PDB file of N, CA, C and O in Angstrom:
ATOM      1  N   MET A   1     101.851  -0.382  43.739  1.00  0.00           N
ATOM      2  CA  MET A   1     100.594   0.257  43.416  1.00  0.00           C
ATOM      3  C   MET A   1      99.474  -0.468  44.178  1.00  0.00           C
ATOM      4  O   MET A   1      99.416  -1.697  44.191  1.00  0.00           O
ATOM      5  N   ALA A   2      98.605   0.297  44.799  1.00  0.00           N
ATOM      6  CA  ALA A   2      97.500  -0.279  45.564  1.00  0.00           C
ATOM      7  C   ALA A   2      96.436  -0.836  44.623  1.00  0.00           C
ATOM      8  O   ALA A   2      96.094  -0.236  43.605  1.00  0.00           O
ATOM      9  N   ARG A   3      95.939  -1.978  44.996  1.00  0.00           N
ATOM     10  CA  ARG A   3      94.911  -2.620  44.184  1.00  0.00           C
ATOM     11  C   ARG A   3      93.527  -2.136  44.639  1.00  0.00           C
ATOM     12  O   ARG A   3      93.213  -2.160  45.830  1.00  0.00           O
ATOM     13  N   ALA A   4      92.721  -1.707  43.693  1.00  0.00           N
ATOM     14  CA  ALA A   4      91.394  -1.180  44.017  1.00  0.00           C
ATOM     15  C   ALA A   4      90.422  -2.325  44.289  1.00  0.00           C
ATOM     16  O   ALA A   4      90.503  -3.392  43.681  1.00  0.00           O
ATOM     17  N   GLU A   5      89.510  -2.076  45.212  1.00  0.00           N
ATOM     18  CA  GLU A   5      88.461  -3.060  45.501  1.00  0.00           C
ATOM     19  C   GLU A   5      87.463  -3.072  44.340  1.00  0.00           C
ATOM     20  O   GLU A   5      87.052  -2.011  43.868  1.00  0.00           O
ATOM     21  N   PRO A   6      87.076  -4.246  43.884  1.00  0.00           N
ATOM     22  CA  PRO A   6      86.112  -4.292  42.778  1.00  0.00           C
ATOM     23  C   PRO A   6      84.722  -3.851  43.232  1.00  0.00           C
ATOM     24  O   PRO A   6      84.320  -4.077  44.373  1.00  0.00           O
ATOM     25  N   SER A   7      84.008  -3.224  42.318  1.00  0.00           N
ATOM     26  CA  SER A   7      82.638  -2.803  42.599  1.00  0.00           C
ATOM     27  C   SER A   7      81.691  -3.746  41.866  1.00  0.00           C
ATOM     28  O   SER A   7      81.790  -3.918  40.652  1.00  0.00           O
ATOM     29  N   TYR A   8      80.790  -4.343  42.598  1.00  0.00           N
ATOM     30  CA  TYR A   8      79.869  -5.300  42.011  1.00  0.00           C
ATOM     31  C   TYR A   8      78.494  -4.689  41.752  1.00  0.00           C
ATOM     32  O   TYR A   8      77.539  -5.411  41.467  1.00  0.00           O
ATOM     33  N   ARG A   9      78.389  -3.373  41.850  1.00  0.00           N
ATOM     34  CA  ARG A   9      77.100  -2.713  41.627  1.00  0.00           C
ATOM     35  C   ARG A   9      76.592  -2.975  40.211  1.00  0.00           C
ATOM     36  O   ARG A   9      75.398  -3.208  40.020  1.00  0.00           O
ATOM     37  N   THR A  10      77.474  -2.940  39.222  1.00  0.00           N
ATOM     38  CA  THR A  10      77.065  -3.180  37.845  1.00  0.00           C
ATOM     39  C   THR A  10      76.523  -4.593  37.684  1.00  0.00           C
ATOM     40  O   THR A  10      75.519  -4.800  37.002  1.00  0.00           O
ATOM     41  N   LEU A  11      77.182  -5.568  38.307  1.00  0.00           N
ATOM     42  CA  LEU A  11      76.714  -6.947  38.243  1.00  0.00           C
ATOM     43  C   LEU A  11      75.329  -7.080  38.865  1.00  0.00           C
ATOM     44  O   LEU A  11      74.459  -7.758  38.318  1.00  0.00           O
ATOM     45  N   ARG A  12      75.127  -6.439  39.997  1.00  0.00           N
ATOM     46  CA  ARG A  12      73.816  -6.491  40.655  1.00  0.00           C
ATOM     47  C   ARG A  12      72.730  -5.888  39.777  1.00  0.00           C
ATOM     48  O   ARG A  12      71.638  -6.445  39.667  1.00  0.00           O
ATOM     49  N   LEU A  13      73.023  -4.759  39.156  1.00  0.00           N
ATOM     50  CA  LEU A  13      72.033  -4.103  38.311  1.00  0.00           C
ATOM     51  C   LEU A  13      71.741  -4.911  37.051  1.00  0.00           C
ATOM     52  O   LEU A  13      70.600  -4.948  36.591  1.00  0.00           O
ATOM     53  N   LEU A  14      72.760  -5.557  36.492  1.00  0.00           N
ATOM     54  CA  LEU A  14      72.537  -6.395  35.316  1.00  0.00           C
ATOM     55  C   LEU A  14      71.673  -7.605  35.653  1.00  0.00           C
ATOM     56  O   LEU A  14      70.794  -7.981  34.877  1.00  0.00           O
ATOM     57  N   CYS A  15      71.921  -8.210  36.801  1.00  0.00           N
ATOM     58  CA  CYS A  15      71.094  -9.348  37.227  1.00  0.00           C
ATOM     59  C   CYS A  15      69.653  -8.918  37.455  1.00  0.00           C
ATOM     60  O   CYS A  15      68.720  -9.614  37.054  1.00  0.00           O
ATOM     61  N   ALA A  16      69.475  -7.780  38.096  1.00  0.00           N
ATOM     62  CA  ALA A  16      68.123  -7.277  38.337  1.00  0.00           C
ATOM     63  C   ALA A  16      67.424  -6.953  37.027  1.00  0.00           C
ATOM     64  O   ALA A  16      66.235  -7.229  36.869  1.00  0.00           O
ATOM     65  N   ASN A  17      68.154  -6.372  36.093  1.00  0.00           N
ATOM     66  CA  ASN A  17      67.579  -6.032  34.797  1.00  0.00           C
ATOM     67  C   ASN A  17      67.176  -7.287  34.035  1.00  0.00           C
ATOM     68  O   ASN A  17      66.091  -7.342  33.455  1.00  0.00           O
ATOM     69  N   ALA A  18      68.039  -8.290  34.035  1.00  0.00           N
ATOM     70  CA  ALA A  18      67.723  -9.535  33.333  1.00  0.00           C
ATOM     71  C   ALA A  18      66.509 -10.218  33.951  1.00  0.00           C
ATOM     72  O   ALA A  18      65.630 -10.694  33.233  1.00  0.00           O
ATOM     73  N   ALA A  19      66.458 -10.266  35.268  1.00  0.00           N
ATOM     74  CA  ALA A  19      65.311 -10.885  35.942  1.00  0.00           C
ATOM     75  C   ALA A  19      64.032 -10.105  35.649  1.00  0.00           C
ATOM     76  O   ALA A  19      62.973 -10.698  35.443  1.00  0.00           O
ATOM     77  N   GLY A  20      64.129  -8.785  35.630  1.00  0.00           N
ATOM     78  CA  GLY A  20      62.964  -7.962  35.323  1.00  0.00           C
ATOM     79  C   GLY A  20      62.459  -8.166  33.903  1.00  0.00           C
ATOM     80  O   GLY A  20      61.250  -8.229  33.679  1.00  0.00           O
ATOM     81  N   MET A  21      63.371  -8.269  32.942  1.00  0.00           N
ATOM     82  CA  MET A  21      62.955  -8.475  31.552  1.00  0.00           C
ATOM     83  C   MET A  21      62.299  -9.843  31.370  1.00  0.00           C
ATOM     84  O   MET A  21      61.278  -9.962  30.694  1.00  0.00           O
ATOM     85  N   VAL A  22      62.885 -10.865  31.972  1.00  0.00           N
ATOM     86  CA  VAL A  22      62.294 -12.206  31.878  1.00  0.00           C
ATOM     87  C   VAL A  22      60.927 -12.223  32.556  1.00  0.00           C
ATOM     88  O   VAL A  22      59.975 -12.805  32.036  1.00  0.00           O
ATOM     89  N   GLY A  23      60.838 -11.585  33.709  1.00  0.00           N
ATOM     90  CA  GLY A  23      59.551 -11.520  34.406  1.00  0.00           C
ATOM     91  C   GLY A  23      58.495 -10.792  33.595  1.00  0.00           C
ATOM     92  O   GLY A  23      57.342 -11.221  33.545  1.00  0.00           O
ATOM     93  N   PHE A  24      58.878  -9.698  32.962  1.00  0.00           N
ATOM     94  CA  PHE A  24      57.928  -8.948  32.139  1.00  0.00           C
ATOM     95  C   PHE A  24      57.424  -9.803  30.988  1.00  0.00           C
ATOM     96  O   PHE A  24      56.218  -9.883  30.752  1.00  0.00           O
ATOM     97  N   LEU A  25      58.338 -10.439  30.274  1.00  0.00           N
ATOM     98  CA  LEU A  25      57.931 -11.244  29.123  1.00  0.00           C
ATOM     99  C   LEU A  25      57.062 -12.430  29.537  1.00  0.00           C
ATOM    100  O   LEU A  25      56.060 -12.726  28.887  1.00  0.00           O
ATOM    101  N   ALA A  26      57.448 -13.103  30.616  1.00  0.00           N
ATOM    102  CA  ALA A  26      56.669 -14.252  31.074  1.00  0.00           C
ATOM    103  C   ALA A  26      55.269 -13.819  31.523  1.00  0.00           C
ATOM    104  O   ALA A  26      54.282 -14.472  31.186  1.00  0.00           O
ATOM    105  N   ALA A  27      55.183 -12.732  32.277  1.00  0.00           N
ATOM    106  CA  ALA A  27      53.882 -12.267  32.751  1.00  0.00           C
ATOM    107  C   ALA A  27      53.022 -11.766  31.596  1.00  0.00           C
ATOM    108  O   ALA A  27      51.802 -11.934  31.611  1.00  0.00           O
ATOM    109  N   TYR A  28      53.645 -11.159  30.606  1.00  0.00           N
ATOM    110  CA  TYR A  28      52.862 -10.680  29.466  1.00  0.00           C
ATOM    111  C   TYR A  28      52.311 -11.845  28.654  1.00  0.00           C
ATOM    112  O   TYR A  28      51.178 -11.792  28.175  1.00  0.00           O
ATOM    113  N   VAL A  29      53.107 -12.889  28.501  1.00  0.00           N
ATOM    114  CA  VAL A  29      52.644 -14.066  27.769  1.00  0.00           C
ATOM    115  C   VAL A  29      51.477 -14.719  28.506  1.00  0.00           C
ATOM    116  O   VAL A  29      50.514 -15.160  27.879  1.00  0.00           O
ATOM    117  N   VAL A  30      51.561 -14.783  29.834  1.00  0.00           N
ATOM    118  CA  VAL A  30      50.511 -15.433  30.617  1.00  0.00           C
ATOM    119  C   VAL A  30      49.267 -14.543  30.733  1.00  0.00           C
ATOM    120  O   VAL A  30      48.154 -15.002  30.477  1.00  0.00           O
ATOM    121  N   ALA A  31      49.448 -13.284  31.114  1.00  0.00           N
ATOM    122  CA  ALA A  31      48.297 -12.428  31.423  1.00  0.00           C
ATOM    123  C   ALA A  31      47.814 -11.589  30.244  1.00  0.00           C
ATOM    124  O   ALA A  31      46.652 -11.186  30.214  1.00  0.00           O
ATOM    125  N   ARG A  32      48.674 -11.323  29.285  1.00  0.00           N
ATOM    126  CA  ARG A  32      48.340 -10.455  28.144  1.00  0.00           C
ATOM    127  C   ARG A  32      47.896  -9.074  28.587  1.00  0.00           C
ATOM    128  O   ARG A  32      47.084  -8.433  27.919  1.00  0.00           O
ATOM    129  N   GLU A  33      48.424  -8.613  29.713  1.00  0.00           N
ATOM    130  CA  GLU A  33      48.092  -7.296  30.234  1.00  0.00           C
ATOM    131  C   GLU A  33      49.387  -6.583  30.605  1.00  0.00           C
ATOM    132  O   GLU A  33      50.123  -7.071  31.463  1.00  0.00           O
ATOM    133  N   PRO A  34      49.686  -5.447  29.988  1.00  0.00           N
ATOM    134  CA  PRO A  34      50.945  -4.755  30.262  1.00  0.00           C
ATOM    135  C   PRO A  34      51.110  -4.327  31.722  1.00  0.00           C
ATOM    136  O   PRO A  34      52.228  -4.337  32.237  1.00  0.00           O
ATOM    137  N   GLY A  35      50.027  -3.953  32.391  1.00  0.00           N
ATOM    138  CA  GLY A  35      50.120  -3.525  33.791  1.00  0.00           C
ATOM    139  C   GLY A  35      50.584  -4.650  34.695  1.00  0.00           C
ATOM    140  O   GLY A  35      51.454  -4.456  35.544  1.00  0.00           O
ATOM    141  N   VAL A  36      50.007  -5.821  34.514  1.00  0.00           N
ATOM    142  CA  VAL A  36      50.400  -6.995  35.302  1.00  0.00           C
ATOM    143  C   VAL A  36      51.852  -7.353  34.996  1.00  0.00           C
ATOM    144  O   VAL A  36      52.617  -7.695  35.898  1.00  0.00           O
ATOM    145  N   ALA A  37      52.221  -7.273  33.735  1.00  0.00           N
ATOM    146  CA  ALA A  37      53.592  -7.603  33.338  1.00  0.00           C
ATOM    147  C   ALA A  37      54.588  -6.622  33.945  1.00  0.00           C
ATOM    148  O   ALA A  37      55.673  -7.027  34.361  1.00  0.00           O
ATOM    149  N   ALA A  38      54.241  -5.349  34.000  1.00  0.00           N
ATOM    150  CA  ALA A  38      55.151  -4.348  34.577  1.00  0.00           C
ATOM    151  C   ALA A  38      55.345  -4.578  36.072  1.00  0.00           C
ATOM    152  O   ALA A  38      56.459  -4.457  36.581  1.00  0.00           O
ATOM    153  N   VAL A  39      54.266  -4.909  36.774  1.00  0.00           N
ATOM    154  CA  VAL A  39      54.385  -5.189  38.208  1.00  0.00           C
ATOM    155  C   VAL A  39      55.247  -6.424  38.439  1.00  0.00           C
ATOM    156  O   VAL A  39      56.091  -6.432  39.334  1.00  0.00           O
ATOM    157  N   ALA A  40      55.043  -7.457  37.644  1.00  0.00           N
ATOM    158  CA  ALA A  40      55.846  -8.672  37.772  1.00  0.00           C
ATOM    159  C   ALA A  40      57.317  -8.379  37.482  1.00  0.00           C
ATOM    160  O   ALA A  40      58.200  -8.930  38.141  1.00  0.00           O
ATOM    161  N   ALA A  41      57.583  -7.525  36.512  1.00  0.00           N
ATOM    162  CA  ALA A  41      58.964  -7.175  36.182  1.00  0.00           C
ATOM    163  C   ALA A  41      59.644  -6.456  37.334  1.00  0.00           C
ATOM    164  O   ALA A  41      60.805  -6.729  37.639  1.00  0.00           O
ATOM    165  N   VAL A  42      58.931  -5.541  37.976  1.00  0.00           N
ATOM    166  CA  VAL A  42      59.505  -4.809  39.111  1.00  0.00           C
ATOM    167  C   VAL A  42      59.782  -5.756  40.272  1.00  0.00           C
ATOM    168  O   VAL A  42      60.848  -5.702  40.884  1.00  0.00           O
ATOM    169  N   VAL A  43      58.819  -6.621  40.572  1.00  0.00           N
ATOM    170  CA  VAL A  43      59.001  -7.565  41.681  1.00  0.00           C
ATOM    171  C   VAL A  43      60.177  -8.495  41.411  1.00  0.00           C
ATOM    172  O   VAL A  43      61.021  -8.699  42.285  1.00  0.00           O
ATOM    173  N   LEU A  44      60.239  -9.054  40.222  1.00  0.00           N
ATOM    174  CA  LEU A  44      61.349  -9.961  39.903  1.00  0.00           C
ATOM    175  C   LEU A  44      62.674  -9.218  39.800  1.00  0.00           C
ATOM    176  O   LEU A  44      63.719  -9.787  40.117  1.00  0.00           O
ATOM    177  N   GLY A  45      62.657  -7.973  39.368  1.00  0.00           N
ATOM    178  CA  GLY A  45      63.881  -7.174  39.340  1.00  0.00           C
ATOM    179  C   GLY A  45      64.444  -6.948  40.735  1.00  0.00           C
ATOM    180  O   GLY A  45      65.654  -7.028  40.948  1.00  0.00           O
ATOM    181  N   VAL A  46      63.559  -6.667  41.681  1.00  0.00           N
ATOM    182  CA  VAL A  46      63.990  -6.484  43.082  1.00  0.00           C
ATOM    183  C   VAL A  46      64.543  -7.796  43.639  1.00  0.00           C
ATOM    184  O   VAL A  46      65.578  -7.809  44.306  1.00  0.00           O
ATOM    185  N   ILE A  47      63.849  -8.890  43.362  1.00  0.00           N
ATOM    186  CA  ILE A  47      64.340 -10.195  43.814  1.00  0.00           C
ATOM    187  C   ILE A  47      65.697 -10.502  43.180  1.00  0.00           C
ATOM    188  O   ILE A  47      66.590 -11.013  43.856  1.00  0.00           O
ATOM    189  N   GLY A  48      65.860 -10.200  41.908  1.00  0.00           N
ATOM    190  CA  GLY A  48      67.141 -10.423  41.241  1.00  0.00           C
ATOM    191  C   GLY A  48      68.262  -9.593  41.833  1.00  0.00           C
ATOM    192  O   GLY A  48      69.392 -10.066  41.961  1.00  0.00           O
ATOM    193  N   TYR A  49      67.952  -8.351  42.196  1.00  0.00           N
ATOM    194  CA  TYR A  49      68.963  -7.480  42.800  1.00  0.00           C
ATOM    195  C   TYR A  49      69.382  -8.009  44.168  1.00  0.00           C
ATOM    196  O   TYR A  49      70.571  -8.060  44.482  1.00  0.00           O
ATOM    197  N   VAL A  50      68.406  -8.399  44.974  1.00  0.00           N
ATOM    198  CA  VAL A  50      68.709  -8.912  46.312  1.00  0.00           C
ATOM    199  C   VAL A  50      69.486 -10.225  46.216  1.00  0.00           C
ATOM    200  O   VAL A  50      70.459 -10.430  46.942  1.00  0.00           O
ATOM    201  N   ALA A  51      69.055 -11.106  45.324  1.00  0.00           N
ATOM    202  CA  ALA A  51      69.742 -12.391  45.180  1.00  0.00           C
ATOM    203  C   ALA A  51      71.170 -12.198  44.696  1.00  0.00           C
ATOM    204  O   ALA A  51      72.080 -12.869  45.184  1.00  0.00           O
ATOM    205  N   SER A  52      71.384 -11.303  43.753  1.00  0.00           N
ATOM    206  CA  SER A  52      72.745 -11.084  43.275  1.00  0.00           C
ATOM    207  C   SER A  52      73.597 -10.408  44.343  1.00  0.00           C
ATOM    208  O   SER A  52      74.802 -10.653  44.413  1.00  0.00           O
ATOM    209  N   SER A  53      72.996  -9.564  45.174  1.00  0.00           N
ATOM    210  CA  SER A  53      73.734  -8.936  46.275  1.00  0.00           C
ATOM    211  C   SER A  53      74.210  -9.988  47.269  1.00  0.00           C
ATOM    212  O   SER A  53      75.350  -9.948  47.731  1.00  0.00           O
ATOM    213  N   VAL A  54      73.329 -10.928  47.593  1.00  0.00           N
ATOM    214  CA  VAL A  54      73.700 -12.006  48.511  1.00  0.00           C
ATOM    215  C   VAL A  54      74.809 -12.853  47.905  1.00  0.00           C
ATOM    216  O   VAL A  54      75.755 -13.231  48.596  1.00  0.00           O
ATOM    217  N   LEU A  55      74.696 -13.147  46.625  1.00  0.00           N
ATOM    218  CA  LEU A  55      75.713 -13.955  45.951  1.00  0.00           C
ATOM    219  C   LEU A  55      77.056 -13.237  45.918  1.00  0.00           C
ATOM    220  O   LEU A  55      78.090 -13.858  46.165  1.00  0.00           O
ATOM    221  N   VAL A  56      77.059 -11.958  45.621  1.00  0.00           N
ATOM    222  CA  VAL A  56      78.298 -11.189  45.584  1.00  0.00           C
ATOM    223  C   VAL A  56      78.922 -11.102  46.973  1.00  0.00           C
ATOM    224  O   VAL A  56      80.138 -11.240  47.111  1.00  0.00           O
ATOM    225  N   ASP A  57      78.118 -10.877  47.994  1.00  0.00           N
ATOM    226  CA  ASP A  57      78.638 -10.833  49.364  1.00  0.00           C
ATOM    227  C   ASP A  57      79.255 -12.168  49.752  1.00  0.00           C
ATOM    228  O   ASP A  57      80.312 -12.210  50.382  1.00  0.00           O
ATOM    229  N   TYR A  58      78.600 -13.251  49.379  1.00  0.00           N
ATOM    230  CA  TYR A  58      79.121 -14.582  49.680  1.00  0.00           C
ATOM    231  C   TYR A  58      80.433 -14.832  48.938  1.00  0.00           C
ATOM    232  O   TYR A  58      81.395 -15.338  49.516  1.00  0.00           O
ATOM    233  N   ALA A  59      80.464 -14.475  47.660  1.00  0.00           N
ATOM    234  CA  ALA A  59      81.661 -14.717  46.854  1.00  0.00           C
ATOM    235  C   ALA A  59      82.831 -13.858  47.314  1.00  0.00           C
ATOM    236  O   ALA A  59      83.974 -14.316  47.308  1.00  0.00           O
ATOM    237  N   SER A  60      82.561 -12.624  47.711  1.00  0.00           N
ATOM    238  CA  SER A  60      83.653 -11.733  48.110  1.00  0.00           C
ATOM    239  C   SER A  60      84.124 -12.003  49.534  1.00  0.00           C
ATOM    240  O   SER A  60      85.210 -11.558  49.904  1.00  0.00           O
ATOM    241  N   SER A  61      83.349 -12.712  50.343  1.00  0.00           N
ATOM    242  CA  SER A  61      83.764 -12.976  51.720  1.00  0.00           C
ATOM    243  C   SER A  61      84.931 -13.949  51.786  1.00  0.00           C
ATOM    244  O   SER A  61      85.697 -13.926  52.750  1.00  0.00           O
ATOM    245  N   GLY A  62      85.079 -14.787  50.799  1.00  0.00           N
ATOM    246  CA  GLY A  62      86.182 -15.740  50.790  1.00  0.00           C
ATOM    247  C   GLY A  62      87.499 -15.155  50.319  1.00  0.00           C
ATOM    248  O   GLY A  62      88.540 -15.793  50.479  1.00  0.00           O
ATOM    249  N   THR A  63      87.488 -13.947  49.737  1.00  0.00           N
ATOM    250  CA  THR A  63      88.706 -13.365  49.184  1.00  0.00           C
ATOM    251  C   THR A  63      89.411 -12.425  50.141  1.00  0.00           C
ATOM    252  O   THR A  63      90.523 -11.987  49.847  1.00  0.00           O
ATOM    253  N   LYS A  64      88.805 -12.098  51.278  1.00  0.00           N
ATOM    254  CA  LYS A  64      89.427 -11.167  52.221  1.00  0.00           C
ATOM    255  C   LYS A  64      90.469 -11.896  53.051  1.00  0.00           C
ATOM    256  O   LYS A  64      90.255 -13.013  53.523  1.00  0.00           O
ATOM    257  N   GLU A  65      91.599 -11.231  53.211  1.00  0.00           N
ATOM    258  CA  GLU A  65      92.689 -11.845  53.977  1.00  0.00           C
ATOM    259  C   GLU A  65      93.029 -11.022  55.181  1.00  0.00           C
ATOM    260  O   GLU A  65      93.924 -11.385  55.945  1.00  0.00           O
TER     261      GLU A  65
END
């Protein structure tokens, strides 16, 4: 039976979501303004997605034979 390649899209989205939630809460505590907190959440979510993508690419590069 052929082994399927794992999909790391869910991991990337979870990392982005977690980074976005932490960014939102931190920005809201500091600024007390929902608009600023939402922008910070989006920016940190994008950074989290990119960082997790790089990490997944790095981790999966060692498993190819």
